[in-house]
C-alpha positions in Angstrom: 103.3 64.8 63.5 99.8 66.3 63.6 99.3 68.5 66.7 96.2 66.6 67.7 98.3 63.4 68.1 101.1 65.1 69.8 98.9 65.8 72.8 98.6 62.1 73.4 102.3 61.6 73.5 103.0 63.5 76.7 100.1 62.8 79.0 101.6 64.9 81.8 100.9 68.0 79.7 97.9 67.6 77.5 95.4 65.2 76.0 92.8 65.7 73.2 89.9 68.0 73.9 86.9 65.8 74.4 83.9 67.1 72.5 81.9 64.0 71.6 78.5 63.8 73.2 78.6 61.9 76.5 82.3 62.2 77.0 83.8 64.2 79.8 84.4 67.9 79.3 88.0 69.1 79.5 89.5 72.6 79.9 92.6 73.5 77.9 95.0 76.2 79.1 98.1 77.9 77.8 101.2 79.3 79.6 102.9 82.4 78.3 106.6 82.1 79.1 108.7 79.2 80.2 111.1 80.9 82.6 111.3 80.4 86.3 107.6 80.9 87.1 106.4 79.4 83.8 108.3 76.2 84.3 107.0 76.1 87.8 103.4 76.4 86.7 104.0 73.4 84.3 105.5 71.5 87.2 102.6 72.2 89.5 100.2 70.8 86.9 102.3 67.7 86.3 102.8 67.0 90.0 99.3 67.8 91.3 97.3 67.0 88.2 94.8 64.7 89.9 94.3 67.2 92.8 93.8 70.1 90.4 91.2 68.2 88.3 89.3 67.3 91.5 89.3 70.9 92.8 88.5 72.4 89.4 85.6 70.0 88.9 86.9 69.1 85.4 90.1 67.9 83.9 92.5 70.8 83.2 95.4 70.3 80.7 98.2 72.5 79.4 97.8 72.6 75.6 100.4 75.2 74.8 103.5 76.8 76.3 104.7 79.9 74.5 108.4 80.8 74.5 110.9 82.0 71.9 113.5 79.4 73.0 113.7 75.7 72.4 114.1 73.2 75.3 115.6 70.0 73.9 114.8 67.0 76.0 112.2 68.8 78.2 108.6 67.5 78.1 107.5 71.0 77.2 108.7 70.3 73.7 105.5 68.5 73.0 103.3 71.5 73.7 105.8 74.3 72.9 104.9 77.0 70.4 106.8 80.1 69.3 103.7 81.7 67.8 101.2 83.5 70.1 98.5 83.3 67.4 98.4 79.5 68.0 97.0 80.3 71.4 94.9 83.3 70.6 93.1 81.6 67.6 92.4 78.3 69.4 88.9 78.3 70.8 89.7 75.3 73.0 92.0 77.4 75.2 89.9 78.9 77.9 92.5 80.1 80.4 95.9 81.7 79.9 98.7 81.9 82.5 100.8 85.0 81.7 104.1 84.6 83.5 106.3 86.5 81.0 107.0 89.5 83.2 107.4 93.1 82.0 105.0 95.3 80.1 105.8 94.3 76.5 104.5 92.1 75.0 102.7 90.9 78.1 100.2 93.8 78.0 99.3 93.3 74.4 99.0 89.5 74.7 96.9 89.8 77.9 94.5 92.3 76.3 94.0 90.2 73.2 93.3 87.1 75.2 90.7 88.9 77.3 89.1 90.4 74.3 88.9 87.0 72.7 87.1 85.5 75.7 90.0 83.9 77.5 90.6 84.4 81.2 94.1 85.4 82.2 96.0 84.6 85.4 99.2 86.4 86.0 102.2 86.8 88.3 103.3 90.0 86.6 103.4 92.6 89.3 104.6 95.4 86.9 101.7 94.8 84.5 99.1 94.6 87.2 100.3 97.8 88.9 100.4 99.7 85.6 97.3 98.4 83.8 95.3 96.4 86.4 92.0 98.4 86.4 91.9 98.6 82.6 92.5 94.8 82.2 89.9 94.0 84.8 87.3 96.2 83.0 88.1 94.4 79.7 87.7 91.1 81.4 84.3 92.1 82.8 83.1 93.3 79.4 83.9 89.9 77.9 82.6 87.9 80.9 86.0 86.4 81.8 88.5 87.0 84.6 91.8 88.8 85.1 93.3 87.2 88.2 96.6 88.2 89.8 97.0 86.5 93.2 100.6 85.7 92.4 101.5 89.3 91.7 101.7 90.1 95.5 103.3 88.1 98.2 104.3 85.0 96.2 102.3 82.1 97.5 100.4 84.1 100.2 96.6 84.3 99.3 96.3 87.9 100.3 94.3 89.2 97.2 91.7 86.5 97.5 91.4 87.3 101.2 90.8 91.0 100.5 88.3 90.3 97.7 86.4 87.5 99.4 87.0 87.0 103.2 87.3 90.6 104.2 84.6 92.3 102.0 82.5 93.1 105.1 85.4 95.1 106.6 86.5 98.6 105.9 90.3 98.3 105.6 92.2 101.0 107.4 95.8 99.7 106.9 97.6 97.1 104.9 101.4 96.7 105.5 104.2 94.3 105.8 107.2 92.6 104.1 106.3 92.2 100.5 109.7 91.3 98.9 111.4 88.0 99.6 114.7 89.0 98.0 115.3 92.1 100.2 114.1 90.2 103.3 116.6 87.4 102.5 119.4 90.0 102.1 118.7 91.8 105.3 118.3 88.5 107.2 121.7 87.3 105.9 123.4 90.6 106.8 122.0 90.3 110.3 122.7 86.7 111.0 126.1 86.3 109.2 127.5 89.8 109.4 128.0 89.9 105.6 127.9 93.2 103.6 125.2 94.0 101.1 127.1 93.3 97.9 128.2 89.8 99.1 124.7 88.8 100.1 123.2 90.1 96.9 125.6 88.0 94.9 124.6 85.0 97.0 120.9 85.7 96.5 121.4 85.8 92.7 123.3 82.5 92.8 120.4 80.9 94.7 117.8 82.3 92.3 116.2 84.6 94.9 117.4 87.7 93.0 117.4 88.5 89.3 120.5 89.2 87.3 119.4 92.8 87.3 118.1 93.2 90.9 117.2 96.9 90.8 113.4 96.3 91.1 113.9 94.4 94.3 116.8 96.3 96.1 115.6 99.8 95.2 112.1 99.0 96.5 110.2 99.2 93.1 108.8 95.7 93.4 107.4 96.4 96.9 106.2 99.8 95.6 104.1 98.1 93.0 102.8 95.5 95.3 101.6 97.9 98.0 100.0 100.0 95.3 98.0 97.0 94.2 97.1 95.9 97.7 96.1 99.5 98.7 94.0 99.8 95.6 92.0 96.7 96.5 91.8 97.6 100.2 90.6 101.2 99.5 88.5 100.6 96.4 90.2 103.0 94.0 93.5 103.1 92.2 96.7 104.0 94.0 99.3 104.8 91.3 102.5 103.1 92.2 104.6 106.1 91.0 103.0 108.2 93.8 104.2 105.9 96.6 107.3 107.3 98.4 109.9 104.6 98.0 113.4 103.9 99.4 115.4 100.7 98.9 117.9 98.9 101.0 121.1 99.6 99.0 122.3 102.1 101.7 122.0 99.6 104.6 125.4 98.7 106.0 126.8 96.3 108.6 127.0 99.4 110.9 123.3 99.9 110.6 122.8 96.2 111.5 125.1 96.5 114.5 123.1 99.5 115.8 119.8 97.5 115.2 121.1 94.6 117.3 122.1 96.9 120.1 118.6 98.3 120.1 117.2 94.7 120.0 115.5 95.5 116.7 115.6 94.2 113.1 115.8 96.2 109.9 113.1 95.3 107.4 111.9 96.8 104.2 108.3 97.6 104.9 105.6 98.6 102.5 102.5 100.3 104.0 99.2 101.8 102.8 96.8 103.4 105.2 94.2 106.0 105.7 93.6 108.4 108.6 91.0 111.1 108.9 90.0 110.9 105.3 93.5 111.0 103.9 95.5 108.2 102.3 99.2 107.5 102.7 101.7 104.9 101.3 105.4 104.3 101.8 108.1 101.8 101.1 111.3 102.1 103.1 113.7 100.3 105.5 112.3 100.4 109.1 113.6 99.3 112.5 111.2 96.7 113.9 110.9 96.1 117.6 111.3 92.6 119.0 107.7 92.5 120.3 106.4 93.1 116.8 105.4 89.9 114.8 107.4 91.1 111.7 110.6 90.9 113.8 110.7 87.1 113.3 109.9 87.1 109.6 113.2 86.0 108.1 114.7 84.8 104.8 112.5 84.8 101.7 109.3 84.8 103.7 106.8 87.6 103.5 104.2 88.8 106.0 101.2 91.1 105.4 99.2 92.8 108.1 95.6 93.9 107.5 93.7 96.2 109.9 90.0 96.1 109.5 87.4 98.2 111.4 85.5 95.0 112.4 88.2 92.3 112.1 91.0 94.2 113.9 94.5 92.9 113.1 95.2 89.9 110.9 98.5 88.6 109.5 99.1 86.6 106.4 102.5 84.8 106.2 104.3 82.6 103.7 107.0 82.3 101.1 107.4 85.4 99.1 110.0 84.4 96.6 110.9 81.3 94.6 109.6 79.3 91.7 107.0 77.0 93.2 105.3 79.3 95.7 104.5 81.8 93.0 103.6 79.0 90.5 101.2 77.6 93.1 99.4 80.9 93.3 99.1 81.1 89.5 97.8 77.5 89.3 95.2 78.3 92.1 94.0 81.3 90.0 93.7 79.0 86.9 91.5 76.7 89.0 89.4 79.6 90.1 89.0 80.9 86.5 87.9 77.4 85.4 85.4 77.1 88.1 84.1 80.6 87.3 83.7 80.2 83.6 81.1 82.6 82.2 81.1 85.0 85.1 83.5 87.7 86.3 84.5 87.5 90.0 84.2 90.5 92.3 87.1 92.9 92.7 87.1 95.8 95.0 89.6 97.7 92.8 88.0 100.6 91.0 89.4 102.8 88.2 89.1 106.1 90.0 92.3 107.5 91.4 93.3 107.9 95.1 95.4 111.0 95.7 98.1 110.2 98.3 98.8 112.8 101.0 102.2 114.0 101.9 104.1 112.1 104.6 105.0 115.3 106.3 102.3 115.1 109.0 102.8 111.5 109.9 104.2 110.8 113.4 107.0 108.3 114.1 110.3 107.9 115.9 113.6 107.9 114.0 117.0 106.4 114.6 119.9 108.7 113.7 123.6 108.2 113.1 125.9 111.2 113.6 129.7 111.9 114.0 130.7 111.5 117.6 131.8 115.1 117.8 128.2 116.3 117.1 126.7 114.7 120.2 126.2 117.9 122.1 124.8 119.6 119.1 122.3 116.7 118.7 121.1 117.2 122.3 120.6 120.9 121.6 118.5 120.2 118.5 116.6 117.0 119.4 116.4 117.5 123.2 118.5 116.6 126.3 116.3 113.5 126.8 117.9 111.6 123.8 120.2 108.8 124.8 123.4 108.6 122.7 125.3 105.3 122.3 127.8 103.7 120.0 128.9 100.3 118.5 132.3 98.8 118.1 131.9 98.8 114.3 131.9 102.6 114.2 133.9 104.1 117.1 133.8 107.6 115.6 130.0 107.7 115.6 127.0 108.0 117.9 123.5 106.9 117.4 120.2 107.9 119.1 116.4 107.5 118.9 114.3 110.6 118.7 111.1 111.2 120.4 107.9 111.0 118.3 108.1 113.6 115.6 106.3 114.3 112.3 108.3 113.6 109.2 108.5 117.4 108.6 109.7 118.1 112.1 112.4 115.5 111.8 113.6 116.9 108.5 113.8 120.4 109.9 115.8 119.3 113.0 118.1 117.1 110.9 118.7 120.0 108.6 119.4 122.3 111.5 121.9 119.7 113.0 123.6 118.9 109.8 126.2 116.1 109.5 123.6 113.4 109.8 125.2 110.2 108.5 121.9 108.3 108.0 118.5 107.8 109.5 116.0 105.0 109.8 112.3 105.2 110.6 111.0 103.1 113.5 107.9 101.0 113.0 105.4 102.0 115.6 
């Protein structure tokens, strides 16, 4: 069947491009990848087609979906292609949604699309963190857009807020919970008393965690996201490899028990901030106090705090994992790209590099677990004022909160004490 006729067969995906004089203009788009997010993007366009057309100001239709696999019985069959050149060589395709993930071939495909005058919208955190400034420069040179709202915070519109609503503010800090998978795991461990491995398996079964969950549980996903957000907030590139990163794999039910006794929650926090002309970034598990708004952010939800010199504190909250929240953000970027055809949107992210300072001088409190027989030694090292306590889950241990110390001071004291079982930072 000729391709031009195939578009008429499945109206929920695509219709012929209207070019006759007097007929309504139509924008054709393509989706690279038909996995979890890609199928979600297609679903968003099928379900909300009328709304999308109205907000874009012109009918928007999916003309191609690229994937190596076949999908018998799926409506995507009518627009499915296995050849990227079908998309690249088609002048009717104005916007491409890249939802493949990874660096290869996503980087090459994205670059070629931008160079051929097609805007690209992506959920690919890894690609944006590694090549974002370069791809935005290429987009600007060709008067198109590289948009990446879905790469940070799932469906939370944080990037648009930074690039549009908060452009009059100097951002001093951006921090929060940026990974829905790890937040779900920590929530389940807290509420149901399960151990890490059991909850991880459950998260995989529910589709919240990948088959290979390393990027989430080791903190690499949050590391890339805070690098992206810090780059936008501070105006130059924060290289994600420079961000101090710790995951949640060492968190145990005993840690959860201590947190409950302290009336705190353990959360994987990602933070970027500046102080006295220096820049810092960290991803690590933190104890969060009950009075802090992040304390109540549970399950797959994310929350992002922004501190501006004029605005003060603002919080953005929403679903940070799952097919449709991420797909919704991609679709919103597609609409934005359609509305902005012919011009490149503002981005505060520049190509110059920000050098991150050592965490050694940062002040915070720490929670420390030690063998019970080291209690007196702990008081000698950390001071008589520390209050030692225990939990039923670990009768041979003691735990305590330190006074405010620099990271360097804590490491020196911990080294002098020895026998530290574990430590957690406290969010202040």
